C-alpha angles and dihedrals in degrees: 000000000000109000128187114208110197110203128039098209120124097284096039091051093046092052093043089053093047091051092047092051088051089060103260121138099245125193113190122201117209122195089203104069091201089068094062099075091040093055094041098043107023095030092223136104096216092175100058107009108027119183096024116118110222126214111269088226092062109104124198129205136182092208119083091206094054093044093052098041111128093356119167092189131019122208116196109205101169126121116276094250091056099044097091095053095044093047090051092051092046100046099082092057098045118111113235126262099016127132113264107202128185131191094187113128116204149083115247111248099216099046104017086231122153115234093263089052090050089053091047089051092053104035128066117265093252090065096052097088090055095059116112136177125214114198140150143099102325128138110198096229093052091049089050091049091053095248114163109269136173126200140165129241116203126192138156090240114055090210090060091050090050092048091054090044091056094044094051105034121098138147093296104028115064116190125197124195131232139171092206101103093166097050094045092049099043090050093050095046104041096044087071090061090050090050090058089053093048091046091051090052090052091048090053090052098254114161130235092275093064093042092052090050092053092049093049096045088043090058090051089052094048091048093051091053095044096046092049087057094050105274126145106247090220089066090066091058090057138075096292091048119030093011096055092039094055093046095049095044096047109023118103091220092061112118092196093052090046092052091049092050091053091050090051089052091057105266121133129240091238091054093047095049095048111112091350112160099196130049128245096208093196091074094065093036092055088066092053093044092055091048092049091050091052097040096047101031094242120158103239105154098159094050091048091048091053089050091053091052095046101041112010103051099248115146118242090240092054092046093051089045090055090052092051093048097052116125114281118253144156116289095232 
């Protein structure tokens, strides 16, 4: 199968390499044109995935049209805030009736759309049934290293989900299918906000008890928001919910957890984002989460606390103190 992977960041490169090693004809688009000769000649993405040898059959391009030419499946591996613009640029060159898959995890600030809704807003109606979301506990470096990983692919049409499942799965990557686009996407987006909170608690010196409480109550908060928007609550107990939440809140490769830890240790968001190469998606998603809580009347205290720390000047210690001093109530 000819697959176009749009985005040569860490995760896009890791998945492009995995698909190439599986035998697919993979064409990788890189926004940074200087990456193209490095990937094609040195077989390494030294900017985003240093030290990982890439398949010699993996071919990189700096033209969206060339990268997508003849594609039978397109994988969009760009950050959530860039998905709309890239999808709009790409659409005229896309072949008809092919799966359009994204691994972006976020909720658009301006519209509060999930990533599938962003794609539906940009792409013609006849492409909507072919949209799919891949999400779950998956650090790019571990995928690139061939570490065992399990994720979920969600699509409106089960046959599209199964097609993606077959294309991606190998001896180290196990892919499950779902038709719950909302649940899979809310889990993948909001867990980044929770990871900032857990990281801040770690930075403040909180023990494992407090961290476990934040993760558990964070899952309850994510589930409330997802279910109110039509998700199956069981989805949030799966890979794209609990699985991704635990990984992002506890894994040392988590950018969102790392950012939260630095905030807890007294550094500022402006300082941390200056000259940063990679994106901590939870920063943007915290804005959307706070808006969703207010617009829809959903109790999302952790998300709102993270927003206050990031954008309203509250200290992490004060924000966590506010969470601990909330009125007592039943757990369920």
